[in-house]
C-alpha positions in Angstrom: 5.7 -38.8 -12.0 6.9 -40.4 -14.4 4.8 -43.2 -16.6 5.9 -46.5 -16.1 7.7 -48.1 -19.3 6.3 -49.8 -21.5 7.6 -53.2 -21.0 7.0 -53.4 -16.7 3.5 -52.9 -17.9 1.3 -55.6 -16.8 -1.2 -56.7 -19.8 -4.7 -56.6 -19.0 -7.5 -59.1 -18.5 -7.3 -61.3 -22.1 -4.5 -59.2 -23.2 -1.1 -60.6 -24.1 1.8 -58.4 -23.7 2.5 -57.9 -27.1 -1.3 -56.0 -27.0 0.0 -54.1 -24.6 3.6 -53.0 -25.5 1.9 -51.4 -28.8 -0.8 -49.5 -27.7 1.8 -47.9 -24.6 3.3 -44.7 -25.8 6.8 -45.4 -27.2 8.7 -42.7 -26.1 9.3 -40.7 -23.1 8.5 -37.1 -24.8 4.5 -39.0 -25.4 4.6 -40.1 -22.1 5.3 -36.8 -21.2 2.4 -35.4 -23.3 0.1 -37.7 -21.6 0.8 -36.3 -18.2 0.8 -32.7 -19.1 -2.9 -33.1 -20.4 -4.0 -34.5 -17.4 -2.9 -32.1 -15.4 -4.4 -29.0 -17.8 -7.4 -30.7 -17.9 -7.5 -29.9 -14.0 -7.1 -25.7 -13.9 -6.1 -25.4 -10.1 -8.4 -23.3 -7.3 -6.3 -19.7 -7.5 -6.7 -19.7 -11.5 -10.2 -19.9 -11.1 -11.2 -16.7 -9.2 -8.4 -14.9 -11.5 -9.6 -12.3 -13.9 -8.7 -8.9 -14.9 -11.2 -6.1 -12.5 -9.6 -8.9 -9.2 -6.6 -8.2 -7.3 -5.6 -10.2 -4.1 -5.4 -8.7 -1.3 -3.0 -9.5 1.4 -2.3 -9.4 5.1 -3.9 -9.0 8.5 -4.7 -6.1 8.4 -5.9 -5.2 5.3 -8.0 -7.9 4.4 -9.7 -7.8 8.1 -10.5 -3.8 7.3 -11.7 -5.0 4.0 -13.9 -7.5 5.2 -15.4 -5.3 7.9 -15.3 -2.3 5.5 -17.6 -3.8 2.7 -15.9 -1.8 -0.1 -15.1 -4.3 -1.9 -17.2 -7.0 -3.9 -15.2 -10.4 -2.5 -15.2 -13.8 -4.7 -12.9 -16.2 -2.4 -10.7 -16.1 0.9 -7.5 -18.1 1.1 -5.6 -19.3 3.8 -2.4 -20.7 4.5 -2.5 -24.6 5.7 -2.3 -24.9 9.4 -2.0 -21.4 9.7 -5.3 -20.4 12.1 -4.7 -23.2 14.6 -1.2 -22.5 14.8 -1.9 -18.3 15.3 -4.3 -18.9 18.1 -1.7 -20.9 20.2 0.2 -17.6 19.7 -2.9 -15.9 21.4 -4.0 -13.9 17.9 -7.4 -14.0 17.0 -7.5 -12.6 14.4 -7.4 -15.1 11.5 -9.8 -16.5 13.0 -12.4 -13.6 13.7 -11.3 -13.4 9.3 -12.7 -17.2 9.4 -15.8 -16.0 10.9 -15.9 -13.5 9.2 -16.4 -15.0 5.9 -18.1 -17.9 6.6 -21.1 -15.2 8.1 -20.7 -13.4 4.9 -21.1 -17.3 2.8 -17.2 -16.1 1.2 -15.6 -19.0 -0.5 -12.9 -20.2 2.2 -9.6 -22.4 0.3 -6.6 -24.1 2.4 -3.2 -23.2 0.2 0.0 -24.3 0.7 2.5 -21.2 1.9 4.7 -21.8 -1.3 2.0 -22.1 -3.7 0.2 -18.5 -2.3 3.9 -17.0 -2.1 4.2 -18.7 -5.6 1.1 -16.7 -6.9 1.1 -13.5 -4.9 5.0 -12.8 -6.4 6.5 -13.1 -2.8 5.2 -10.7 -0.8 4.4 -10.9 2.9 1.2 -12.1 2.6 1.0 -13.5 6.5 -0.6 -16.4 5.8 -4.1 -14.8 3.8 -5.3 -13.4 0.7 -8.8 -11.6 0.0 -9.6 -12.4 -4.3 -12.2 -9.0 -4.6 -12.5 -6.4 -6.7 -10.5 -3.3 -6.7 -10.8 0.0 -5.1 -10.7 3.0 -7.1 -10.3 7.1 -5.6 -13.3 9.1 -5.6 -13.9 11.9 -8.9 -13.7 15.6 -7.3 -13.5 17.9 -9.9 -14.0 20.8 -7.1 -12.8 21.9 -3.8 -14.6 20.4 -0.5 -17.7 22.5 0.3 -18.4 24.1 3.6 -15.2 23.4 5.1 -14.5 23.8 8.7 -12.2 25.0 10.9 -9.5 23.0 12.2 -10.0 20.8 8.7 -6.7 19.6 7.2 -6.9 18.3 3.9 -3.3 15.8 2.1 -2.8 16.9 -1.6 -0.4 14.4 -2.9 1.1 15.5 -6.1 2.4 12.7 -8.6 3.7 10.2 -5.3 4.5 7.2 -7.3 5.3 5.4 -5.0 2.5 3.1 -3.5 4.9 2.2 -0.2 4.7 5.6 0.1 1.3 6.2 -0.1 0.7 3.8 2.1 2.1 5.4 5.1 0.6 8.8 3.8 -2.3 7.2 3.8 -1.4 5.5 7.6 -0.6 8.3 9.3 -3.7 10.5 7.9 -6.0 7.6 9.1 -4.5 7.3 12.4 -3.4 11.0 13.0 -7.8 11.9 11.6 -6.7 14.3 8.7 -9.8 15.1 6.9 -9.0 13.5 3.3 -6.4 12.6 1.3 -6.8 13.9 -2.5 -4.0 12.5 -4.9 -3.2 13.0 -8.7 -5.4 11.6 -11.3 -2.2 10.4 -13.6 0.9 9.8 -12.8 0.0 8.6 -8.9 0.8 4.9 -7.8 -2.6 3.1 -7.7 -4.8 2.2 -4.7 -3.2 -1.5 -4.9 -2.6 -4.4 -2.5 0.7 -3.6 -1.9 -0.4 0.1 -1.1 -3.1 -1.7 1.8 -0.7 -3.8 2.8 1.9 -0.7 3.1 -1.2 1.3 4.9 -1.7 -1.8 7.4 -5.6 -1.3 6.1 -5.9 2.4 6.3 -6.7 2.2 3.1 -9.4 0.6 3.3 -11.2 2.9 5.8 -10.4 5.6 4.3 -12.1 7.3 1.0 -9.5 8.1 -1.1 -10.1 11.5 -3.4 -8.5 12.0 -6.9 -8.3 15.1 -9.1 -7.4 15.1 -12.7 -5.9 19.3 -12.2 -4.5 20.2 -9.3 -3.1 23.6 -10.2 -6.6 24.4 -10.9 -8.3 22.8 -7.9 -5.6 24.3 -6.1 -6.9 27.9 -7.2 -10.4 27.4 -7.2 -9.9 26.3 -3.1 -7.6 29.1 -1.8 -11.0 31.7 -1.4 -11.7 28.9 1.8 -8.5 27.1 2.5 -5.4 28.3 3.2 -3.1 26.0 0.8 0.3 25.4 2.6 3.1 23.5 0.3 5.7 21.0 2.1 9.0 21.9 0.5 12.6 22.4 1.3 15.3 22.9 -1.1 18.8 22.6 0.4 21.0 23.3 -2.8 19.7 27.1 -2.0 18.0 29.7 0.0 14.7 28.1 0.3 11.6 30.9 0.9 9.7 28.0 3.1 9.6 28.6 6.9 10.7 26.1 9.9 7.1 24.6 10.8 7.2 24.6 14.5 7.0 28.3 13.5 4.0 27.8 12.7 1.1 28.3 15.2 -1.9 28.8 14.0 -2.9 25.6 14.6 -5.2 23.0 15.4 -9.6 22.7 16.0 -9.5 26.6 15.5 -6.9 27.3 12.7 -8.4 27.7 9.4 -8.9 25.3 7.0 -5.7 24.2 5.7 -4.4 21.9 2.5 -1.9 20.9 3.0 0.9 19.8 -0.3 2.9 17.4 -0.7 5.5 16.4 -4.2 7.1 13.3 -5.0 10.1 12.0 -3.7 12.1 12.8 -6.9 10.9 15.8 -8.4 8.9 17.3 -5.3 6.2 19.7 -5.7 5.8 20.7 -9.7 6.1 24.4 -10.1 2.5 24.9 -11.0 1.3 23.2 -8.2 3.5 25.3 -5.8 2.6 28.6 -7.3 -0.7 27.6 -6.5 0.4 27.7 -2.8 -0.1 30.2 -0.7 3.4 30.0 1.6 5.6 26.6 1.9 7.2 25.3 5.1 9.7 23.0 5.8 11.1 20.7 8.2 14.7 21.3 8.2 17.1 19.5 9.5 19.3 19.4 12.7 22.8 21.1 12.6 25.7 18.5 12.6 27.0 18.4 16.0 31.1 18.1 16.7 30.4 15.0 18.4 29.7 11.6 17.6 26.9 9.7 19.2 30.3 8.2 21.3 30.9 11.4 22.5 34.5 11.2 19.9 34.9 14.2 17.1 33.8 13.3 13.5 36.2 12.4 10.8 34.4 13.4 7.1 35.9 11.3 5.1 36.8 11.8 1.2 34.4 11.2 -0.7 31.6 10.4 1.7 28.5 11.7 0.3 26.0 9.7 2.7 24.8 13.4 4.3 20.6 13.0 4.6 19.6 16.4 3.4 15.8 15.6 3.9 13.1 13.1 5.2 11.0 10.7 3.4 7.9 12.6 1.9 5.9 9.3 4.1 7.4 10.9 7.4 7.2 14.1 6.5 3.5 13.9 6.3 3.4 12.7 9.3 5.3 15.2 11.3 3.4 17.9 9.5 -0.3 16.8 9.7 0.8 16.2 13.5 1.8 19.7 14.3 -1.3 21.5 12.0 -3.7 19.0 13.7 -2.5 19.8 17.0 -3.1 23.0 19.2 -0.7 25.2 19.2 0.8 24.6 22.7 0.9 21.3 22.6 2.8 21.3 18.6 6.1 20.5 18.6 8.9 23.4 19.1 12.8 23.5 18.6 13.7 24.0 22.1 12.0 20.4 22.9 
């Protein structure tokens, strides 16, 4: 894309070669400056939609859910060049369905090269599609939910800061039909595109609530809810009971708030004190033999033993237990 040197430029009609040479840039810096200025006069389509109050939702599941739920203001849809036709050949019509929904909603649709899309989304796993839309914010909740019903289970998340964990928890809550999800207004991961992608689009479908003072919220809910903390401390004797020993579960169980903390610090002291009792997913006793039937040898300096589960896995296990009737709940004998 370099301009030809002045000596190679053809003179226009009525001009001599000397006149053409005198009007051309005399060095490489000037030629590059002219070329750059022409590019700057042509802003990219992507940049035109990027504003402070907008974000790019990516991934087939989140984009499809965002179009279906219509909770966001949508400006434009970006599809990787040739992606729709290739997905149709694989008998996956979701991209074609997304394109059809965008056309019906009169949303601007732009084709974009895969490399440019990956660059703009900072190498996120976009699956060839992105949606420019307004941000999702949690709904402020000052007090506990009114008129809870038997069998209701709300997830209360105390400062979950990893968007992948938050998204995975929301996905489990949506799949297992939890009543709702409440997060801390401060020091929690935002409802970002990364969180939506980790939730496989469940974040677009579930209304997430937020409270500014979680300990006070729990104390005010103690008269109408059973408040259970998910807590396990492997370094000392814990008063948490194994979760499978909790038999008052299912549709006839008291309304429940299940409180989970972040992986790093767990539940804050005031939050834990506001809970009625705590349950835990305990590790199984170590077997004397490995999977291959050979005796395990504990090597010196081996620090790879795990003493807890990821918070999203814990949430899924506990939610499934609390929402299932006692006869179908997990038991230690299974």
